[in-house]
Biopython code that builds the backbone (N, CA, C, O; Angstrom):
import numpy as np
from Bio.PDB.StructureBuilder import StructureBuilder

atoms = [
    (1, "MET", "N", (0.859, -1.182, 0.000)),
    (1, "MET", "CA", (0.000, 0.000, 0.000)),
    (1, "MET", "C", (0.897, 1.235, 0.000)),
    (1, "MET", "O", (1.812, 1.343, 0.816)),
    (2, "ASP", "N", (0.636, 2.154, -0.907)),
    (2, "ASP", "CA", (1.513, 3.318, -0.966)),
    (2, "ASP", "C", (1.037, 4.428, -0.022)),
    (2, "ASP", "O", (-0.064, 4.391, 0.528)),
    (3, "ARG", "N", (1.912, 5.401, 0.133)),
    (3, "ARG", "CA", (1.684, 6.483, 1.082)),
    (3, "ARG", "C", (0.389, 7.256, 0.780)),
    (3, "ARG", "O", (-0.339, 7.631, 1.699)),
    (4, "ALA", "N", (0.113, 7.488, -0.490)),
    (4, "ALA", "CA", (-1.094, 8.240, -0.864)),
    (4, "ALA", "C", (-2.363, 7.490, -0.445)),
    (4, "ALA", "O", (-3.323, 8.102, 0.025)),
    (5, "GLU", "N", (-2.364, 6.165, -0.616)),
    (5, "GLU", "CA", (-3.524, 5.358, -0.206)),
    (5, "GLU", "C", (-3.714, 5.428, 1.315)),
    (5, "GLU", "O", (-4.833, 5.564, 1.809)),
    (6, "ILE", "N", (-2.613, 5.333, 2.032)),
    (6, "ILE", "CA", (-2.678, 5.380, 3.499)),
    (6, "ILE", "C", (-3.186, 6.740, 3.952)),
    (6, "ILE", "O", (-4.040, 6.828, 4.834)),
    (7, "GLU", "N", (-2.661, 7.794, 3.351)),
    (7, "GLU", "CA", (-3.101, 9.143, 3.730)),
    (7, "GLU", "C", (-4.581, 9.339, 3.437)),
    (7, "GLU", "O", (-5.299, 9.934, 4.241)),
    (8, "SER", "N", (-5.042, 8.847, 2.298)),
    (8, "SER", "CA", (-6.447, 8.971, 1.937)),
    (8, "SER", "C", (-7.345, 8.249, 2.950)),
    (8, "SER", "O", (-8.365, 8.790, 3.378)),
    (9, "LYS", "N", (-6.959, 7.024, 3.329)),
    (9, "LYS", "CA", (-7.744, 6.271, 4.312)),
    (9, "LYS", "C", (-7.712, 6.956, 5.682)),
    (9, "LYS", "O", (-8.709, 6.957, 6.403)),
    (10, "LEU", "N", (-6.570, 7.531, 6.029)),
    (10, "LEU", "CA", (-6.451, 8.239, 7.311)),
    (10, "LEU", "C", (-7.372, 9.450, 7.334)),
    (10, "LEU", "O", (-8.048, 9.700, 8.332)),
    (11, "VAL", "N", (-7.402, 10.195, 6.247)),
    (11, "VAL", "CA", (-8.294, 11.363, 6.167)),
    (11, "VAL", "C", (-9.744, 10.913, 6.298)),
    (11, "VAL", "O", (-10.529, 11.539, 7.012)),
    (12, "ASP", "N", (-10.103, 9.826, 5.610)),
    (12, "ASP", "CA", (-11.464, 9.295, 5.723)),
    (12, "ASP", "C", (-11.797, 8.936, 7.174)),
    (12, "ASP", "O", (-12.897, 9.214, 7.650)),
    (13, "LEU", "N", (-10.835, 8.313, 7.877)),
    (13, "LEU", "CA", (-11.052, 7.959, 9.284)),
    (13, "LEU", "C", (-11.257, 9.201, 10.147)),
    (13, "LEU", "O", (-12.130, 9.226, 11.015)),
    (14, "LEU", "N", (-10.455, 10.219, 9.906)),
    (14, "LEU", "CA", (-10.584, 11.451, 10.690)),
    (14, "LEU", "C", (-11.948, 12.106, 10.477)),
    (14, "LEU", "O", (-12.540, 12.644, 11.412)),
    (15, "VAL", "N", (-12.431, 12.056, 9.255)),
    (15, "VAL", "CA", (-13.747, 12.628, 8.942)),
    (15, "VAL", "C", (-14.856, 11.768, 9.549)),
    (15, "VAL", "O", (-15.762, 12.287, 10.202)),
    (16, "ASP", "N", (-14.783, 10.445, 9.329)),
    (16, "ASP", "CA", (-15.852, 9.547, 9.761)),
    (16, "ASP", "C", (-15.867, 9.314, 11.271)),
    (16, "ASP", "O", (-16.924, 9.351, 11.900)),
    (17, "GLU", "N", (-14.673, 9.071, 11.854)),
    (17, "GLU", "CA", (-14.603, 8.711, 13.272)),
    (17, "GLU", "C", (-14.647, 9.923, 14.200)),
    (17, "GLU", "O", (-15.259, 9.871, 15.267)),
    (18, "LEU", "N", (-13.998, 11.012, 13.791)),
    (18, "LEU", "CA", (-13.871, 12.166, 14.692)),
    (18, "LEU", "C", (-14.674, 13.380, 14.232)),
    (18, "LEU", "O", (-14.704, 14.402, 14.919)),
    (19, "GLY", "N", (-15.321, 13.274, 13.080)),
    (19, "GLY", "CA", (-16.175, 14.358, 12.607)),
    (19, "GLY", "C", (-15.428, 15.611, 12.180)),
    (19, "GLY", "O", (-15.974, 16.713, 12.245)),
    (20, "LEU", "N", (-14.182, 15.453, 11.744)),
    (20, "LEU", "CA", (-13.402, 16.618, 11.322)),
    (20, "LEU", "C", (-13.788, 17.040, 9.914)),
    (20, "LEU", "O", (-14.314, 16.249, 9.131)),
    (21, "GLU", "N", (-13.514, 18.305, 9.608)),
    (21, "GLU", "CA", (-13.762, 18.830, 8.266)),
    (21, "GLU", "C", (-12.625, 18.392, 7.353)),
    (21, "GLU", "O", (-11.455, 18.618, 7.662)),
    (22, "ARG", "N", (-12.962, 17.770, 6.237)),
    (22, "ARG", "CA", (-11.952, 17.264, 5.302)),
    (22, "ARG", "C", (-10.976, 18.371, 4.873)),
    (22, "ARG", "O", (-9.779, 18.119, 4.737)),
    (23, "ASP", "N", (-11.479, 19.580, 4.663)),
    (23, "ASP", "CA", (-10.638, 20.684, 4.191)),
    (23, "ASP", "C", (-9.577, 21.105, 5.212)),
    (23, "ASP", "O", (-8.557, 21.685, 4.840)),
    (24, "SER", "N", (-9.809, 20.819, 6.487)),
    (24, "SER", "CA", (-8.860, 21.246, 7.520)),
    (24, "SER", "C", (-7.727, 20.243, 7.730)),
    (24, "SER", "O", (-6.775, 20.526, 8.457)),
    (25, "ILE", "N", (-7.826, 19.074, 7.097)),
    (25, "ILE", "CA", (-6.846, 18.008, 7.312)),
    (25, "ILE", "C", (-5.747, 18.096, 6.256)),
    (25, "ILE", "O", (-5.966, 17.798, 5.082)),
    (26, "THR", "N", (-4.567, 18.510, 6.698)),
    (26, "THR", "CA", (-3.396, 18.582, 5.832)),
    (26, "THR", "C", (-2.296, 17.714, 6.440)),
    (26, "THR", "O", (-2.364, 17.384, 7.624)),
    (27, "PRO", "N", (-1.289, 17.339, 5.657)),
    (27, "PRO", "CA", (-0.206, 16.529, 6.228)),
    (27, "PRO", "C", (0.478, 17.187, 7.424)),
    (27, "PRO", "O", (0.919, 16.498, 8.344)),
    (28, "GLU", "N", (0.568, 18.517, 7.415)),
    (28, "GLU", "CA", (1.246, 19.237, 8.480)),
    (28, "GLU", "C", (0.357, 19.491, 9.699)),
    (28, "GLU", "O", (0.845, 19.917, 10.746)),
    (29, "ALA", "N", (-0.934, 19.233, 9.566)),
    (29, "ALA", "CA", (-1.879, 19.533, 10.648)),
    (29, "ALA", "C", (-1.546, 18.710, 11.889)),
    (29, "ALA", "O", (-1.365, 17.495, 11.822)),
    (30, "ARG", "N", (-1.469, 19.410, 13.029)),
    (30, "ARG", "CA", (-1.234, 18.746, 14.317)),
    (30, "ARG", "C", (-2.587, 18.375, 14.904)),
    (30, "ARG", "O", (-3.521, 19.177, 14.894)),
    (31, "PHE", "N", (-2.684, 17.154, 15.415)),
    (31, "PHE", "CA", (-3.981, 16.669, 15.895)),
    (31, "PHE", "C", (-4.572, 17.562, 16.971)),
    (31, "PHE", "O", (-5.710, 18.011, 16.841)),
    (32, "GLU", "N", (-3.826, 17.824, 18.021)),
    (32, "GLU", "CA", (-4.372, 18.573, 19.150)),
    (32, "GLU", "C", (-4.452, 20.067, 18.862)),
    (32, "GLU", "O", (-5.488, 20.685, 19.111)),
    (33, "GLU", "N", (-3.380, 20.658, 18.343)),
    (33, "GLU", "CA", (-3.351, 22.106, 18.165)),
    (33, "GLU", "C", (-4.170, 22.596, 16.974)),
    (33, "GLU", "O", (-4.915, 23.568, 17.093)),
    (34, "ASP", "N", (-4.038, 21.927, 15.820)),
    (34, "ASP", "CA", (-4.690, 22.420, 14.607)),
    (34, "ASP", "C", (-6.072, 21.822, 14.365)),
    (34, "ASP", "O", (-6.979, 22.505, 13.888)),
    (35, "LEU", "N", (-6.226, 20.542, 14.696)),
    (35, "LEU", "CA", (-7.489, 19.857, 14.404)),
    (35, "LEU", "C", (-8.400, 19.749, 15.626)),
    (35, "LEU", "O", (-9.521, 19.248, 15.532)),
    (36, "ASP", "N", (-7.911, 20.222, 16.769)),
    (36, "ASP", "CA", (-8.715, 20.239, 17.992)),
    (36, "ASP", "C", (-9.153, 18.840, 18.428)),
    (36, "ASP", "O", (-10.273, 18.655, 18.905)),
    (37, "VAL", "N", (-8.266, 17.860, 18.261)),
    (37, "VAL", "CA", (-8.540, 16.496, 18.689)),
    (37, "VAL", "C", (-7.947, 16.333, 20.087)),
    (37, "VAL", "O", (-6.745, 16.514, 20.279)),
    (38, "ASP", "N", (-8.788, 15.991, 21.057)),
    (38, "ASP", "CA", (-8.277, 15.811, 22.419)),
    (38, "ASP", "C", (-7.575, 14.464, 22.551)),
    (38, "ASP", "O", (-7.564, 13.670, 21.611)),
    (39, "SER", "N", (-6.994, 14.211, 23.709)),
    (39, "SER", "CA", (-6.206, 12.991, 23.894)),
    (39, "SER", "C", (-7.065, 11.739, 23.702)),
    (39, "SER", "O", (-6.573, 10.734, 23.190)),
    (40, "LEU", "N", (-8.317, 11.781, 24.097)),
    (40, "LEU", "CA", (-9.209, 10.648, 23.877)),
    (40, "LEU", "C", (-9.430, 10.427, 22.377)),
    (40, "LEU", "O", (-9.456, 9.290, 21.907)),
    (41, "GLY", "N", (-9.585, 11.509, 21.644)),
    (41, "GLY", "CA", (-9.757, 11.410, 20.197)),
    (41, "GLY", "C", (-8.539, 10.802, 19.522)),
    (41, "GLY", "O", (-8.663, 10.035, 18.567)),
    (42, "VAL", "N", (-7.355, 11.152, 20.028)),
    (42, "VAL", "CA", (-6.122, 10.587, 19.476)),
    (42, "VAL", "C", (-6.081, 9.080, 19.740)),
    (42, "VAL", "O", (-5.693, 8.305, 18.866)),
    (43, "VAL", "N", (-6.478, 8.670, 20.938)),
    (43, "VAL", "CA", (-6.525, 7.242, 21.267)),
    (43, "VAL", "C", (-7.521, 6.524, 20.351)),
    (43, "VAL", "O", (-7.228, 5.444, 19.839)),
    (44, "GLU", "N", (-8.694, 7.123, 20.145)),
    (44, "GLU", "CA", (-9.692, 6.533, 19.243)),
    (44, "GLU", "C", (-9.142, 6.399, 17.832)),
    (44, "GLU", "O", (-9.369, 5.394, 17.159)),
    (45, "LEU", "N", (-8.416, 7.421, 17.391)),
    (45, "LEU", "CA", (-7.827, 7.390, 16.061)),
    (45, "LEU", "C", (-6.806, 6.262, 15.960)),
    (45, "LEU", "O", (-6.798, 5.522, 14.977)),
    (46, "LEU", "N", (-5.957, 6.127, 16.950)),
    (46, "LEU", "CA", (-4.946, 5.072, 16.930)),
    (46, "LEU", "C", (-5.594, 3.693, 16.882)),
    (46, "LEU", "O", (-5.130, 2.814, 16.157)),
    (47, "MET", "N", (-6.654, 3.500, 17.644)),
    (47, "MET", "CA", (-7.366, 2.214, 17.618)),
    (47, "MET", "C", (-7.969, 1.978, 16.240)),
    (47, "MET", "O", (-7.924, 0.860, 15.728)),
    (48, "ALA", "N", (-8.528, 3.014, 15.640)),
    (48, "ALA", "CA", (-9.109, 2.888, 14.302)),
    (48, "ALA", "C", (-8.029, 2.572, 13.265)),
    (48, "ALA", "O", (-8.259, 1.783, 12.349)),
    (49, "LEU", "N", (-6.853, 3.187, 13.410)),
    (49, "LEU", "CA", (-5.749, 2.902, 12.498)),
    (49, "LEU", "C", (-5.329, 1.442, 12.615)),
    (49, "LEU", "O", (-5.125, 0.759, 11.612)),
    (50, "GLU", "N", (-5.205, 0.974, 13.852)),
    (50, "GLU", "CA", (-4.815, -0.420, 14.071)),
    (50, "GLU", "C", (-5.825, -1.376, 13.444)),
    (50, "GLU", "O", (-5.443, -2.359, 12.809)),
    (51, "ASP", "N", (-7.111, -1.088, 13.623)),
    (51, "ASP", "CA", (-8.164, -1.949, 13.073)),
    (51, "ASP", "C", (-8.193, -1.910, 11.538)),
    (51, "ASP", "O", (-8.261, -2.948, 10.881)),
    (52, "ASN", "N", (-8.141, -0.701, 10.988)),
    (52, "ASN", "CA", (-8.292, -0.545, 9.542)),
    (52, "ASN", "C", (-7.077, -0.995, 8.743)),
    (52, "ASN", "O", (-7.211, -1.444, 7.604)),
    (53, "PHE", "N", (-5.900, -0.877, 9.332)),
    (53, "PHE", "CA", (-4.688, -1.253, 8.609)),
    (53, "PHE", "C", (-4.098, -2.560, 9.110)),
    (53, "PHE", "O", (-3.067, -3.009, 8.611)),
    (54, "ASP", "N", (-4.748, -3.174, 10.098)),
    (54, "ASP", "CA", (-4.297, -4.435, 10.671)),
    (54, "ASP", "C", (-2.837, -4.357, 11.128)),
    (54, "ASP", "O", (-2.013, -5.206, 10.786)),
    (55, "VAL", "N", (-2.543, -3.311, 11.914)),
    (55, "VAL", "CA", (-1.202, -3.108, 12.472)),
    (55, "VAL", "C", (-1.324, -2.902, 13.972)),
    (55, "VAL", "O", (-2.419, -2.677, 14.488)),
    (56, "LYS", "N", (-0.209, -2.980, 14.665)),
    (56, "LYS", "CA", (-0.152, -2.693, 16.103)),
    (56, "LYS", "C", (0.807, -1.533, 16.290)),
    (56, "LYS", "O", (1.953, -1.588, 15.844)),
    (57, "ILE", "N", (0.339, -0.482, 16.951)),
    (57, "ILE", "CA", (1.172, 0.689, 17.220)),
    (57, "ILE", "C", (1.435, 0.734, 18.725)),
    (57, "ILE", "O", (0.536, 1.061, 19.500)),
    (58, "PRO", "N", (2.665, 0.408, 19.144)),
    (58, "PRO", "CA", (2.982, 0.420, 20.577)),
    (58, "PRO", "C", (2.819, 1.820, 21.180)),
    (58, "PRO", "O", (2.983, 2.824, 20.487)),
    (59, "ASP", "N", (2.496, 1.876, 22.469)),
    (59, "ASP", "CA", (2.261, 3.161, 23.144)),
    (59, "ASP", "C", (3.424, 4.126, 22.978)),
    (59, "ASP", "O", (3.220, 5.310, 22.711)),
    (60, "GLU", "N", (4.661, 3.615, 23.137)),
    (60, "GLU", "CA", (5.807, 4.525, 23.042)),
    (60, "GLU", "C", (5.944, 5.123, 21.647)),
    (60, "GLU", "O", (6.426, 6.246, 21.497)),
    (61, "GLU", "N", (5.527, 4.386, 20.633)),
    (61, "GLU", "CA", (5.545, 4.919, 19.272)),
    (61, "GLU", "C", (4.370, 5.860, 19.054)),
    (61, "GLU", "O", (4.505, 6.882, 18.381)),
    (62, "ALA", "N", (3.233, 5.523, 19.613)),
    (62, "ALA", "CA", (2.042, 6.358, 19.480)),
    (62, "ALA", "C", (2.270, 7.748, 20.068)),
    (62, "ALA", "O", (1.746, 8.739, 19.560)),
    (63, "GLU", "N", (3.054, 7.813, 21.139)),
    (63, "GLU", "CA", (3.316, 9.098, 21.795)),
    (63, "GLU", "C", (4.107, 10.052, 20.909)),
    (63, "GLU", "O", (4.109, 11.257, 21.160)),
    (64, "THR", "N", (4.774, 9.546, 19.885)),
    (64, "THR", "CA", (5.564, 10.402, 18.997)),
    (64, "THR", "C", (4.733, 10.966, 17.853)),
    (64, "THR", "O", (5.219, 11.802, 17.092)),
    (65, "ILE", "N", (3.491, 10.521, 17.720)),
    (65, "ILE", "CA", (2.644, 10.956, 16.612)),
    (65, "ILE", "C", (1.879, 12.216, 17.019)),
    (65, "ILE", "O", (1.044, 12.188, 17.923)),
    (66, "SER", "N", (2.182, 13.317, 16.334)),
    (66, "SER", "CA", (1.449, 14.547, 16.634)),
    (66, "SER", "C", (0.854, 15.191, 15.386)),
    (66, "SER", "O", (0.015, 16.085, 15.496)),
    (67, "THR", "N", (1.280, 14.747, 14.195)),
    (67, "THR", "CA", (0.737, 15.312, 12.956)),
    (67, "THR", "C", (0.162, 14.205, 12.068)),
    (67, "THR", "O", (0.435, 13.021, 12.263)),
    (68, "VAL", "N", (-0.625, 14.619, 11.107)),
    (68, "VAL", "CA", (-1.199, 13.682, 10.145)),
    (68, "VAL", "C", (-0.075, 12.958, 9.397)),
    (68, "VAL", "O", (-0.142, 11.745, 9.201)),
    (69, "SER", "N", (0.938, 13.685, 8.986)),
    (69, "SER", "CA", (2.053, 13.101, 8.254)),
    (69, "SER", "C", (2.788, 12.047, 9.088)),
    (69, "SER", "O", (3.168, 10.998, 8.569)),
    (70, "GLN", "N", (2.984, 12.324, 10.370)),
    (70, "GLN", "CA", (3.645, 11.349, 11.243)),
    (70, "GLN", "C", (2.810, 10.079, 11.373)),
    (70, "GLN", "O", (3.357, 8.977, 11.406)),
    (71, "ALA", "N", (1.504, 10.226, 11.446)),
    (71, "ALA", "CA", (0.625, 9.050, 11.530)),
    (71, "ALA", "C", (0.738, 8.223, 10.254)),
    (71, "ALA", "O", (0.794, 6.994, 10.309)),
    (72, "VAL", "N", (0.771, 8.886, 9.122)),
    (72, "VAL", "CA", (0.922, 8.180, 7.843)),
    (72, "VAL", "C", (2.261, 7.450, 7.813)),
    (72, "VAL", "O", (2.330, 6.300, 7.379)),
    (73, "ASP", "N", (3.333, 8.116, 8.275)),
    (73, "ASP", "CA", (4.662, 7.498, 8.286)),
    (73, "ASP", "C", (4.674, 6.222, 9.116)),
    (73, "ASP", "O", (5.211, 5.202, 8.683)),
    (74, "VAL", "N", (4.086, 6.273, 10.305)),
    (74, "VAL", "CA", (4.075, 5.114, 11.200)),
    (74, "VAL", "C", (3.294, 3.965, 10.573)),
    (74, "VAL", "O", (3.755, 2.824, 10.570)),
    (75, "VAL", "N", (2.123, 4.266, 10.047)),
    (75, "VAL", "CA", (1.309, 3.210, 9.437)),
    (75, "VAL", "C", (2.018, 2.642, 8.199)),
    (75, "VAL", "O", (2.043, 1.427, 8.006)),
    (76, "ALA", "N", (2.588, 3.508, 7.368)),
    (76, "ALA", "CA", (3.277, 3.056, 6.152)),
    (76, "ALA", "C", (4.434, 2.125, 6.501)),
    (76, "ALA", "O", (4.638, 1.110, 5.836)),
    (77, "ALA", "N", (5.189, 2.469, 7.541)),
    (77, "ALA", "CA", (6.321, 1.634, 7.945)),
    (77, "ALA", "C", (5.844, 0.251, 8.393)),
    (77, "ALA", "O", (6.506, -0.752, 8.130)),
    (78, "LYS", "N", (4.702, 0.202, 9.064)),
    (78, "LYS", "CA", (4.187, -1.083, 9.574)),
    (78, "LYS", "C", (3.541, -1.901, 8.462)),
    (78, "LYS", "O", (3.746, -3.113, 8.384)),
    (79, "VAL", "N", (2.772, -1.256, 7.611)),
    (79, "VAL", "CA", (2.079, -1.950, 6.530)),
    (79, "VAL", "C", (3.076, -2.521, 5.520)),
    (79, "VAL", "O", (2.883, -3.615, 4.989)),
    (80, "ASN", "N", (4.133, -1.769, 5.270)),
    (80, "ASN", "CA", (5.090, -2.151, 4.240)),
    (80, "ASN", "C", (6.314, -2.876, 4.796)),
    (80, "ASN", "O", (7.293, -3.087, 4.079)),
    (81, "ALA", "N", (6.258, -3.257, 6.074)),
    (81, "ALA", "CA", (7.410, -3.921, 6.691)),
    (81, "ALA", "C", (7.548, -5.355, 6.216)),
    (81, "ALA", "O", (8.466, -6.059, 6.637)),
]
sb = StructureBuilder()
sb.init_structure("model")
sb.init_model(0)
sb.init_chain("A")
sb.init_seg("    ")
for serial, (resi, resn, name, xyz) in enumerate(atoms, 1):
    if name == "N":
        sb.init_residue(resn, " ", resi, " ")
    sb.init_atom(name, np.array(xyz, "f"), 0.0, 1.0, " ", f" {name:<3s}", serial, name[0])
structure = sb.get_structure()
């Protein structure tokens, strides 16, 4: 799965699961500061990523994810490993 496919699915998850506006989601967007996703929302997103991409994201790795691009990077590394 290439990076563009992963990013597209991630954007869909953010819109469907967290009710975010598609136009506000950019690769540089920070979950908490720019997209107004609280810590619970970030946890929900991580669980949705794990389910949708069939990957496991350890807590210590999850703590390093603060932007949409970083989330795509983590998922891409796991999916393509």
